[in-house]
ROTORGU-611408 format. One record per residue (C-alpha): residue number from 1; residue in three letters; y, x, z. Coordinates in steps of 0.1 Angstrom, whole numbers, padded with zeros to 4 digits, m for minus. Each point is the difference from the previous one (the first is absolute). Last residue first. Example, Ala and Ser with C-alpha at 12.3 -4.5 7.8 and 13.67 -1.06 7.14 Angstrom:
2
+------+--------+-------+-------+-------+
! fipa ! vexmar !    py !    px !    pz !
+------+--------+-------+-------+-------+
!    2 !    ser ! m0011 !  0137 !  0071 !
!    1 !    ala ! m0034 ! m0014 !  0007 !
+------+--------+-------+-------+-------+
//
This chain:
310
+------+--------+-------+-------+-------+
! fipa ! vexmar !    py !    px !    pz !
+------+--------+-------+-------+-------+
!  310 !    ile !  0394 !  0163 !  0117 !
!  309 !    arg ! m0008 ! m0023 ! m0027 !
!  308 !    lys ! m0012 !  0017 ! m0029 !
!  307 !    lys !  0015 ! m0013 ! m0033 !
!  306 !    leu ! m0016 ! m0020 ! m0030 !
!  305 !    val !  0011 ! m0001 ! m0036 !
!  304 !    tyr ! m0020 ! m0027 ! m0015 !
!  303 !    ile ! m0010 ! m0005 ! m0037 !
!  302 !    ile ! m0006 ! m0033 ! m0014 !
!  301 !    ser ! m0027 ! m0016 ! m0024 !
!  300 !    ser !  0003 ! m0032 ! m0017 !
!  299 !    ala !  0038 ! m0003 !  0003 !
!  298 !    gln !  0018 ! m0029 !  0015 !
!  297 !    lys !  0011 !  0016 !  0031 !
!  296 !    pro !  0020 !  0025 ! m0028 !
!  295 !    asp !  0023 ! m0026 ! m0004 !
!  294 !    lys !  0027 ! m0007 ! m0031 !
!  293 !    ala ! m0018 !  0025 ! m0024 !
!  292 !    val ! m0032 ! m0009 !  0016 !
!  291 !    arg !  0002 ! m0037 ! m0014 !
!  290 !    leu !  0004 !  0015 ! m0038 !
!  289 !    leu ! m0031 !  0023 !  0005 !
!  288 !    ser ! m0022 ! m0027 !  0017 !
!  287 !    ser !  0009 ! m0020 ! m0036 !
!  286 !    met ! m0010 !  0026 ! m0020 !
!  285 !    gly ! m0030 !  0012 !  0017 !
!  284 !    thr ! m0003 ! m0037 ! m0002 !
!  283 !    leu ! m0005 !  0001 ! m0044 !
!  282 !    met ! m0016 !  0032 !  0004 !
!  281 !    gly ! m0025 ! m0015 !  0019 !
!  280 !    ala ! m0008 ! m0029 ! m0025 !
!  279 !    val !  0003 !  0023 ! m0032 !
!  278 !    phe ! m0026 !  0025 !  0016 !
!  277 !    pro ! m0022 ! m0028 !  0016 !
!  276 !    leu ! m0005 ! m0016 ! m0036 !
!  275 !    lys ! m0033 ! m0017 !  0010 !
!  274 !    asn !  0012 ! m0015 !  0032 !
!  273 !    gly ! m0034 ! m0007 !  0022 !
!  272 !    lys !  0021 !  0001 !  0034 !
!  271 !    tyr ! m0013 !  0038 !  0009 !
!  270 !    lys !  0014 !  0013 ! m0033 !
!  269 !    glu !  0037 ! m0018 !  0007 !
!  268 !    ser ! m0002 !  0022 !  0034 !
!  267 !    leu ! m0008 !  0031 ! m0017 !
!  266 !    met !  0026 ! m0004 ! m0020 !
!  265 !    ser !  0026 ! m0011 !  0024 !
!  264 !    ile ! m0013 !  0028 !  0023 !
!  263 !    tyr !  0009 !  0024 ! m0026 !
!  262 !    phe !  0036 ! m0015 ! m0010 !
!  261 !    ala !  0010 ! m0009 !  0034 !
!  260 !    asp ! m0008 !  0040 !  0010 !
!  259 !    leu !  0031 !  0009 ! m0021 !
!  258 !    pro !  0023 ! m0013 !  0021 !
!  257 !    met ! m0004 !  0024 !  0030 !
!  256 !    ala !  0025 ! m0011 !  0020 !
!  255 !    ala !  0020 !  0020 !  0031 !
!  254 !    ile !  0000 ! m0007 !  0037 !
!  253 !    arg !  0025 !  0019 !  0026 !
!  252 !    glu ! m0001 !  0007 !  0035 !
!  251 !    val ! m0031 ! m0013 !  0013 !
!  250 !    glu ! m0004 !  0006 !  0039 !
!  249 !    phe ! m0029 !  0014 !  0016 !
!  248 !    gly ! m0016 !  0003 !  0030 !
!  247 !    asn ! m0029 ! m0019 ! m0006 !
!  246 !    lys !  0009 ! m0038 !  0011 !
!  245 !    ser !  0029 !  0008 ! m0024 !
!  244 !    ala ! m0015 !  0006 ! m0032 !
!  243 !    val ! m0023 ! m0027 !  0009 !
!  242 !    met !  0031 ! m0019 ! m0001 !
!  241 !    ser !  0020 !  0014 ! m0028 !
!  240 !    val ! m0035 ! m0002 ! m0025 !
!  239 !    thr ! m0002 ! m0037 !  0007 !
!  238 !    glu !  0033 ! m0007 ! m0010 !
!  237 !    pro ! m0004 !  0022 ! m0030 !
!  236 !    thr ! m0028 ! m0019 ! m0008 !
!  235 !    phe ! m0035 !  0014 !  0004 !
!  234 !    his ! m0037 ! m0013 ! m0005 !
!  233 !    trp ! m0028 !  0023 !  0018 !
!  232 !    leu ! m0035 !  0004 ! m0005 !
!  231 !    his !  0000 !  0010 ! m0038 !
!  230 !    arg ! m0032 !  0013 ! m0006 !
!  229 !    pro ! m0015 ! m0034 !  0004 !
!  228 !    val !  0018 ! m0012 ! m0019 !
!  227 !    asp !  0020 !  0009 ! m0023 !
!  226 !    tyr !  0034 ! m0021 !  0011 !
!  225 !    ala !  0019 !  0021 ! m0028 !
!  224 !    ala ! m0020 ! m0019 ! m0028 !
!  223 !    trp !  0021 ! m0032 !  0007 !
!  222 !    tyr ! m0031 ! m0026 ! m0013 !
!  221 !    glu !  0004 ! m0016 !  0037 !
!  220 !    lys !  0034 ! m0009 ! m0004 !
!  219 !    tyr !  0014 !  0015 ! m0035 !
!  218 !    lys !  0033 ! m0016 !  0002 !
!  217 !    arg !  0008 !  0004 !  0029 !
!  216 !    ala ! m0015 !  0040 !  0001 !
!  215 !    asp !  0022 !  0005 ! m0030 !
!  214 !    tyr !  0033 ! m0005 !  0016 !
!  213 !    ser ! m0006 !  0016 !  0027 !
!  212 !    ala ! m0006 ! m0011 !  0039 !
!  211 !    cys ! m0033 !  0015 ! m0003 !
!  210 !    asn !  0015 !  0033 ! m0006 !
!  209 !    pro ! m0023 !  0033 ! m0004 !
!  208 !    leu !  0006 !  0028 !  0018 !
!  207 !    ala !  0014 !  0037 ! m0006 !
!  206 !    leu !  0007 !  0015 !  0035 !
!  205 !    ile !  0019 !  0031 !  0009 !
!  204 !    leu !  0002 !  0014 !  0033 !
!  203 !    asn !  0034 !  0021 !  0008 !
!  202 !    gly !  0004 !  0035 !  0020 !
!  201 !    asn !  0028 !  0005 !  0022 !
!  200 !    asp ! m0020 !  0001 !  0037 !
!  199 !    lys ! m0031 !  0016 ! m0021 !
!  198 !    leu ! m0031 ! m0024 ! m0014 !
!  197 !    leu ! m0032 !  0003 !  0012 !
!  196 !    ser ! m0001 ! m0018 !  0031 !
!  195 !    arg !  0017 ! m0029 ! m0019 !
!  194 !    ile ! m0030 !  0000 ! m0025 !
!  193 !    asp ! m0024 ! m0004 !  0025 !
!  192 !    asn !  0021 ! m0028 !  0014 !
!  191 !    leu ! m0001 ! m0018 ! m0033 !
!  190 !    ser ! m0037 !  0007 ! m0002 !
!  189 !    gly ! m0009 ! m0014 !  0034 !
!  188 !    asn !  0024 ! m0033 ! m0013 !
!  187 !    leu ! m0021 ! m0005 ! m0032 !
!  186 !    asn ! m0033 !  0008 !  0007 !
!  185 !    glu ! m0019 ! m0013 ! m0027 !
!  184 !    leu !  0019 !  0022 ! m0026 !
!  183 !    his !  0005 ! m0014 ! m0034 !
!  182 !    glu !  0033 ! m0019 !  0003 !
!  181 !    leu !  0014 !  0034 !  0011 !
!  180 !    val ! m0009 !  0017 ! m0033 !
!  179 !    his !  0024 ! m0011 ! m0030 !
!  178 !    trp !  0017 !  0032 !  0002 !
!  177 !    leu ! m0004 !  0018 !  0037 !
!  176 !    thr !  0024 !  0023 !  0006 !
!  175 !    ile !  0006 !  0025 !  0029 !
!  174 !    ile !  0032 !  0022 ! m0004 !
!  173 !    asp !  0013 !  0026 !  0025 !
!  172 !    tyr ! m0032 !  0007 !  0013 !
!  171 !    lys ! m0013 !  0008 !  0029 !
!  170 !    lys ! m0031 !  0022 !  0012 !
!  169 !    met ! m0017 ! m0007 !  0030 !
!  168 !    asn ! m0002 !  0027 !  0026 !
!  167 !    ser !  0012 ! m0008 !  0031 !
!  166 !    pro ! m0006 ! m0037 ! m0002 !
!  165 !    thr ! m0034 !  0003 ! m0006 !
!  164 !    gly ! m0015 ! m0003 ! m0035 !
!  163 !    met !  0003 ! m0025 ! m0025 !
!  162 !    tyr ! m0003 !  0013 ! m0038 !
!  161 !    asp ! m0034 ! m0008 ! m0005 !
!  160 !    ala !  0004 ! m0032 !  0013 !
!  159 !    ile !  0025 ! m0011 ! m0034 !
!  158 !    ser ! m0038 !  0000 ! m0017 !
!  157 !    arg ! m0018 !  0019 ! m0026 !
!  156 !    ala !  0022 !  0030 ! m0004 !
!  155 !    leu !  0012 !  0013 ! m0037 !
!  154 !    glu ! m0005 !  0032 ! m0015 !
!  153 !    ile !  0029 !  0006 ! m0026 !
!  152 !    lys ! m0012 !  0022 ! m0032 !
!  151 !    phe !  0016 ! m0024 ! m0021 !
!  150 !    his ! m0024 ! m0010 ! m0026 !
!  149 !    lys ! m0035 !  0005 !  0019 !
!  148 !    asp !  0015 ! m0003 !  0036 !
!  147 !    ala !  0013 ! m0033 ! m0006 !
!  146 !    phe ! m0031 ! m0015 ! m0021 !
!  145 !    val ! m0020 !  0009 !  0028 !
!  144 !    arg !  0020 ! m0020 !  0027 !
!  143 !    ala !  0000 ! m0027 ! m0023 !
!  142 !    asp ! m0039 ! m0002 ! m0006 !
!  141 !    asp ! m0003 !  0007 !  0038 !
!  140 !    ser !  0022 ! m0030 !  0010 !
!  139 !    lys !  0016 !  0001 !  0032 !
!  138 !    glu !  0032 !  0018 ! m0007 !
!  137 !    ala !  0020 !  0019 !  0023 !
!  136 !    gly !  0033 !  0022 ! m0011 !
!  135 !    glu !  0015 !  0035 !  0001 !
!  134 !    val !  0026 !  0011 ! m0019 !
!  133 !    leu !  0027 !  0031 !  0009 !
!  132 !    trp !  0028 ! m0010 ! m0020 !
!  131 !    gly !  0017 !  0022 ! m0028 !
!  130 !    arg !  0008 ! m0030 ! m0034 !
!  129 !    glu ! m0035 !  0010 ! m0011 !
!  128 !    asn ! m0020 ! m0008 !  0034 !
!  127 !    met !  0019 ! m0035 ! m0001 !
!  126 !    glu ! m0009 ! m0008 ! m0034 !
!  125 !    asn ! m0039 !  0014 !  0005 !
!  124 !    leu !  0003 ! m0023 !  0032 !
!  123 !    phe !  0007 ! m0029 ! m0018 !
!  122 !    tyr ! m0029 !  0006 ! m0023 !
!  121 !    gly ! m0025 !  0005 !  0024 !
!  120 !    thr ! m0031 ! m0021 ! m0013 !
!  119 !    gly !  0007 ! m0023 !  0032 !
!  118 !    ala !  0025 !  0007 !  0025 !
!  117 !    gly ! m0011 ! m0024 !  0025 !
!  116 !    ile !  0023 !  0017 !  0025 !
!  115 !    asp !  0026 !  0024 ! m0014 !
!  114 !    leu !  0012 !  0025 !  0025 !
!  113 !    ile !  0030 !  0021 ! m0010 !
!  112 !    his !  0011 !  0034 !  0014 !
!  111 !    lys !  0041 !  0016 ! m0011 !
!  110 !    lys ! m0007 !  0034 !  0007 !
!  109 !    gln !  0034 !  0014 !  0022 !
!  108 !    asp !  0030 !  0015 ! m0014 !
!  107 !    ser !  0020 ! m0031 !  0010 !
!  106 !    gly !  0037 ! m0013 ! m0015 !
!  105 !    glu !  0028 ! m0020 !  0025 !
!  104 !    lys ! m0011 ! m0031 ! m0016 !
!  103 !    his ! m0038 !  0002 !  0006 !
!  102 !    asn ! m0007 ! m0041 !  0011 !
!  101 !    tyr !  0019 ! m0006 ! m0036 !
!  100 !    asn ! m0020 !  0028 ! m0019 !
!   99 !    tyr ! m0032 ! m0015 !  0010 !
!   98 !    ile !  0008 ! m0035 ! m0010 !
!   97 !    asp !  0013 !  0013 ! m0032 !
!   96 !    asp ! m0031 !  0023 ! m0010 !
!   95 !    val ! m0025 ! m0031 !  0014 !
!   94 !    met !  0019 ! m0023 ! m0027 !
!   93 !    asn !  0001 !  0026 ! m0029 !
!   92 !    gly ! m0035 !  0008 !  0007 !
!   91 !    lys ! m0004 ! m0037 !  0001 !
!   90 !    lys !  0014 ! m0008 ! m0033 !
!   89 !    arg ! m0014 !  0028 ! m0020 !
!   88 !    leu ! m0034 ! m0013 !  0011 !
!   87 !    met !  0013 ! m0035 ! m0013 !
!   86 !    met ! m0001 !  0003 ! m0034 !
!   85 !    asn ! m0037 !  0015 !  0002 !
!   84 !    arg ! m0011 ! m0025 !  0017 !
!   83 !    ala !  0013 ! m0030 ! m0022 !
!   82 !    phe ! m0017 !  0021 ! m0031 !
!   81 !    his ! m0030 !  0003 !  0021 !
!   80 !    tyr ! m0003 ! m0035 !  0010 !
!   79 !    leu !  0007 ! m0011 ! m0037 !
!   78 !    lys ! m0027 !  0016 ! m0009 !
!   77 !    asn ! m0018 ! m0019 !  0022 !
!   76 !    val !  0009 ! m0031 ! m0012 !
!   75 !    ile ! m0006 !  0009 ! m0032 !
!   74 !    gly ! m0040 !  0009 !  0004 !
!   73 !    lys ! m0017 !  0031 !  0013 !
!   72 !    gln !  0026 !  0027 !  0012 !
!   71 !    thr ! m0024 !  0007 !  0033 !
!   70 !    asp !  0018 !  0019 !  0026 !
!   69 !    ser ! m0030 ! m0006 !  0021 !
!   68 !    his !  0015 ! m0003 !  0034 !
!   67 !    ser !  0030 ! m0018 ! m0008 !
!   66 !    val ! m0012 ! m0020 ! m0030 !
!   65 !    tyr ! m0026 ! m0022 !  0018 !
!   64 !    asp ! m0016 ! m0006 ! m0039 !
!   63 !    glu ! m0035 !  0020 !  0007 !
!   62 !    ala ! m0006 ! m0021 !  0030 !
!   61 !    lys ! m0014 !  0018 !  0034 !
!   60 !    tyr !  0033 ! m0012 !  0023 !
!   59 !    tyr ! m0016 ! m0033 !  0011 !
!   58 !    ile ! m0034 !  0018 !  0009 !
!   57 !    gly !  0022 !  0021 !  0024 !
!   56 !    ile !  0007 ! m0029 !  0022 !
!   55 !    glu ! m0029 !  0002 !  0028 !
!   54 !    asp !  0012 !  0029 !  0022 !
!   53 !    glu !  0036 ! m0013 ! m0001 !
!   52 !    ser ! m0010 ! m0037 !  0009 !
!   51 !    pro ! m0005 ! m0024 ! m0027 !
!   50 !    ala !  0026 ! m0027 ! m0006 !
!   49 !    glu ! m0001 ! m0032 !  0022 !
!   48 !    asp !  0034 ! m0007 ! m0005 !
!   47 !    thr !  0022 !  0014 ! m0026 !
!   46 !    phe !  0038 !  0005 !  0018 !
!   45 !    arg !  0035 ! m0019 ! m0001 !
!   44 !    phe !  0024 !  0002 !  0024 !
!   43 !    gly !  0026 ! m0029 !  0003 !
!   42 !    cys !  0011 !  0006 !  0037 !
!   41 !    ser ! m0012 ! m0037 !  0016 !
!   40 !    glu ! m0025 ! m0017 ! m0020 !
!   39 !    cys ! m0018 !  0034 ! m0007 !
!   38 !    glu ! m0012 !  0001 ! m0037 !
!   37 !    lys ! m0033 !  0003 ! m0015 !
!   36 !    ile ! m0017 !  0009 ! m0025 !
!   35 !    met ! m0036 ! m0010 ! m0007 !
!   34 !    phe ! m0025 !  0021 ! m0021 !
!   33 !    cys ! m0021 ! m0005 ! m0029 !
!   32 !    asp ! m0029 !  0025 ! m0014 !
!   31 !    gly !  0000 !  0007 ! m0039 !
!   30 !    leu ! m0018 !  0038 !  0010 !
!   29 !    ala !  0023 !  0023 ! m0010 !
!   28 !    phe !  0039 ! m0001 ! m0023 !
!   27 !    tyr !  0005 ! m0036 !  0003 !
!   26 !    asp ! m0003 ! m0008 !  0039 !
!   25 !    lys !  0010 ! m0033 !  0000 !
!   24 !    cys !  0022 ! m0017 !  0021 !
!   23 !    glu !  0004 ! m0034 !  0020 !
!   22 !    his !  0038 ! m0010 !  0010 !
!   21 !    val !  0019 ! m0007 !  0030 !
!   20 !    pro ! m0022 ! m0001 !  0030 !
!   19 !    asn !  0018 ! m0008 !  0038 !
!   18 !    leu !  0001 !  0025 !  0026 !
!   17 !    lys !  0012 ! m0014 !  0031 !
!   16 !    lys ! m0014 !  0025 !  0024 !
!   15 !    ser !  0037 !  0019 !  0005 !
!   14 !    gly !  0001 !  0040 !  0011 !
!   13 !    cys !  0029 !  0006 ! m0019 !
!   12 !    ile ! m0007 !  0028 ! m0024 !
!   11 !    pro ! m0037 ! m0001 !  0003 !
!   10 !    cys ! m0005 ! m0036 ! m0004 !
!    9 !    his ! m0029 ! m0012 !  0024 !
!    8 !    thr ! m0037 ! m0008 ! m0010 !
!    7 !    ile ! m0005 !  0026 ! m0027 !
!    6 !    thr ! m0035 !  0004 ! m0006 !
!    5 !    leu ! m0009 !  0032 ! m0020 !
!    4 !    lys ! m0036 ! m0007 ! m0013 !
!    3 !    lys ! m0029 !  0018 !  0004 !
!    2 !    met ! m0025 ! m0001 ! m0029 !
!    1 !    met ! m0039 ! m0016 !  0010 !
+------+--------+-------+-------+-------+
//
């Protein structure tokens, strides 16, 4: 019998009033269905009865799970790679700008970055080329092999490998989780560990799907970024602010990831059975882009810059 992650109360506010919202299907691996529930008190959403951390691995063993396999099979995955290559430079510029803002007086010290859920290592390679000392953690064996083979970057298996005693723990200027926090079973515990690994003037950068976005509201249970059961937690700008505060952070600023809506919308149209998912997804992506220009909180995915609260 597969062990399940049973959630009896909201991990953010503690409420036990948890209501069903959508039943979503896993389109990548086994085709199972899972219920999305929402906290009646704070609005936080999560995947109910997802497999536990030591059981969920089989749901990542799909050839098309692009962040681990690096596949370019099909037009949607080709679009993912195109968007990723564009975003690598944008992410690198953002990290450099944040560091420079926190070190206005100048510093000769080496800049340290830790990427959790580093995937196949493209982002860390970008930062390494920019002069950063890079480290990362990635659970997938295949992804770690890819990063080592292609970029000569050796990744740890988990954040636990970086935890030490308070006296000998390495501290980082920047810690990043690009579409990773939604996968981590121990939500509050992970954020507490990350906080302990940050320097006092360090920043945590999160990229997360936004289940309050225009495309999420349109596609409902077909919204690809629910990605059950791999995505355990489903965030909005409001719930990110709450979980950050609960764990000793505050949100400094947010930035939309406007290209994500195109990729997610195409997948969502495919899940709905649309015979022209590329065309329909492009149209939804354009509609999202127009809305995001007025309000970044409408974006399919959002980057959050968090400051460690001292």
